[in-house]
N, C-alpha and C positions, 0 to 999 in steps of 0.2 A: 492378330498377325500371325499365322500358323508357320513354324518353320518347314520348309520343304527340302531344301538342301543346303549343303555348306557345313561347317564346323559348327559345333555347339560348345560354347565355354561354360562350364558347370560351375566354375569358381572364378570370381572376379569382384574385386574391390572398387567398384565403379560408382557408388552412390556417394554423393558430396557429403563430406563432413560428419560422416559417421563413425570412422575409425581412422586408421593410417593409411588409408587409401587416396582417392581423389578429394583433394581439399576444397574445391569448387565445382559448380555446375559447369564452368568453361573447360575444366579439365576433364569432366565426366563426358561431355560432348566430344572433346578430341578424342577421348578413348573409344567412344562408339565408332567414330569415323575410322580409326585406325583398325579396329576389328573388322568393320565392314570391309574395308578396303583389304584385307587380308583373307577374306573368304569366310568370315564368322556370319552364321545367320541367326544366331540367339545367344544370348548373354544371361546367366543367372547370376544376380546382384547378390554377393554374399558378404556383408559386413560382419565384422567379428562380433561375437557374443561373449564377453570375459568379465566375469564378476569383479567389480571395483576399478574397472578401466573402461570397458566398453559396454554399457549397459543398455543395449539396444532392444526396444521391445518388438514383437511382431507387428504392432501398429505403427510404431516410427519407421520401419523398415518398408511397410507397405505404403505409407505415405510418400517416402523418398522414392521408391520404385515407380510409383505412379507419377509422380512429377517428373522424372527422368523420361519415362514413356512418353508424355504429353509433350515434352520438349524437343523430340525428334521422332521421326519416323522411318528411319534407316535400318534399325533392328530391334526386334521385340525383346524387352527386358522381362526376366522373370524373377520373382521375389524368392530370396533364400537368406541363408546365414551361414558363416562358419563359427560353430559353437565349440569351445573349448569344453574338454572331457571335465566333469565335476563330481563330486560327491554325490550330489543329488540323482544321478544317473545309476548309482550303485544300488539305492536304496528303493527306489521306485521311478516309474516312468509315467508322466501325464502328457500323453500324446498331444492333448490340445493345446498345450503350452510351448511345444516345439515348434520351431520356425522350419518347417520341412520345405524341399526344393519345390517350388510351384505349387506348393500346399497338397503335395501328393503323398509319397512315401518314403523318400530318401532325406536322410540327415547328413550334412556335411560336418563331420568331428574333426577338431584339431588335437593332435597331442602336442607337448612342449617339444622343443627341438633337440634337448639334451637328455630327455629322461622318458620313461614309461611307468605307467602304473603297474603294480603286479600283476603278471599273466592271469591268475584266478580272478582278480577284480576286473580285468579288462575283459574277459571273458563273460564274466556276470552282467556287466554293462551291454555287452553285444545281445546276450539272451534276452535281457530285460526289454531292450528295445525291439528285437524280433518278435517278442511275446506280444508287445503293444502294436504290432502291424507297422513298424518301422524299420527301415533298412538302412544301417550305418554305412556311412561312405567316409572311410578315413582318408584325410587330406595329406599329401605329401610325405609319404612313409620314409622315401629316400632322404629327406633332409633331416629325419630323426637318427641321432647317432647311435642309438640302441638297435633299432630296426634295421639299420643298413647293414648291421653285422650279425644279425639273428633272425633271418628269414623264416624260421620254425615259429617265431611269435607270430608273425603275420600269418602264417599257415594255419595255426591253432584258432586264431580269430575268423579266417575264411570259413573253417569247419562249421563255426557257429552261424555264419550268415554274412559276415562283414566283406565290404567291397572296399577298394582302395583305388585313390586317384593320385597320379604323380603330375609334376609340374613340367610344362613345356621347356622351360629354360634349363631345367635339370638334364633334359635330353640333348640339347645343343651345346653342352658343355659351359655355359654361362655360369654355372655354379660348381664348376670343377670337374676333372677328368673322373675322380673317385666316385662322385654322385652319379654321373652318367653310368659309369659301369654298375653300380648299384641297380640302376633302373632297368638296364639290360638284364641283369641276372635276375630282378623280380619278374620281368617279363617272360623270361623262359621258364620261371616256375609257376607262370600262370597266375600270379598274384597282382596283376595291374588290369584294371578294368575301365578305366578312362584316363585320359590326358586333359589337362586344362591349363589355363594361363595363370592363376594366381595373380592376375595384373593388379597392380596399386597406383600407377600412375601412367603418363603418355610417353614417358621419356625412359627411366632406368628399368621399369617392370612393365612395359606395355602389353595389351592384349593381343599377342601375336601367337598363332598356333601353326603357321605354315611351315616353318622352318623345321619344327620337330616332327610334323608330319611328314615331311620328306626324308629326314632321318630315319623314321621308324620304316616308311616303305622300302628304304635300302636295306634297312637290318633284319626286318621280320617280313616284308611282302606288303604290298597295298591293301590286301584283305585285312590283315591284321591293324593296319593304320586306320582304315575306314571303322573297323569295329571301335577302336579306341577314342577317336576323335569326332565320329558322326553317329554311328548306330547305337552304342551304348549310352551316351549322353541324350540321344533323342528319347531312347526309352526311360532314362531317369526323368526328364522335364514331364513325361507322359504318366509318370508313375508306375511304369511297367516292369516286370522282373527282368533281370539279366542273368545269362548262366554264371553261376558261382565261381568255376574255374575257367580260365583261359586255356587255350591251347599250350600246355605245358609241354616244354622239350626237356624238362629236368625236374628234380624234385629237392626240396631242402634235405639234407642228410639228417637220419634219425639221430645222430650223436649230437646234433644242434639242440635237440628237445630239452635236455636239462639246462643249456644255456637259455633257451626261452623261458623256462619256467622260473629261473632265477633272476632274470632281467627285471629290474624293479623289484627286488627281493621283498617278499610279502611281510618279512619281520620289520621292514622299514615303513616309514611314513612318506608319502607322494607330495612333491611340491613342484610346480612348473618349471622352476628354472635353477634348481640347486641340485647337483649331481654328487652322489657319495660312491662308495663301494659296496658292492654285495658281498655275501660271506665267501663267493668263489672268485671274487675279482671282478664280476660283471657290473655293469653299471646299474645305480640305483639311486633313490631319492630319499631325501629327509625333509622334513618341514610339514605343510599343511597336510593333515592326516586323512587317510582313506580307511 
């Protein structure tokens, strides 16, 4: 069932029972109906892959995706995953073991919400993925406390070929005005490539994109909105490249480069949910080592 027109949601926790998203097939089908009524023409199912918590294999994700597709004909469902950044990606990349979006070239990567790996580590991960023919798509940077304040960190990763996806509810102020402002700043810097729902259920975090689409139309024009909600997502599910830089109207200040380099201070060890202080006061982490 090819996508011909409408929004394409490349980040949606719609598969039942695999993670903290839809708990049942009934909820999954309700989410499909909500998305279709909102103008969504294709959905990428992206359950979490997180060691020790969500051990979802490509095979399990594929079976659940097929089951949901066979249970409805309102919207095509594409196989994907949201993979937490791990030490393994620093050392080597086995492309065949990664759950790429629609089995093509893009990998949806998740950073923790309150920390980042050292910049040199993250740059190496991006370079390793690109060398293996994989394009990293980093989810919701605006919800990461470090990236929100250090756009140069994102800029450095983009230089190596990373793309970035922001969340629709961040644009509509559902996650707060500070988060919304950070998204607008990232768009002005040319560091946002796609908007997705990151939906988890039919009620509190539904698969709705139209409200955010209209906000972006008002702030940046319809052409930019169509690029972020339709054109680039379609290229992603087709495994096509998209331009690395958006139409930037500003650029991160060079004075932020030192902050970017020390965010996640490389003298410390990285853990998803524990934040310490870097040598210059920037956020960094300790715990599970890189």
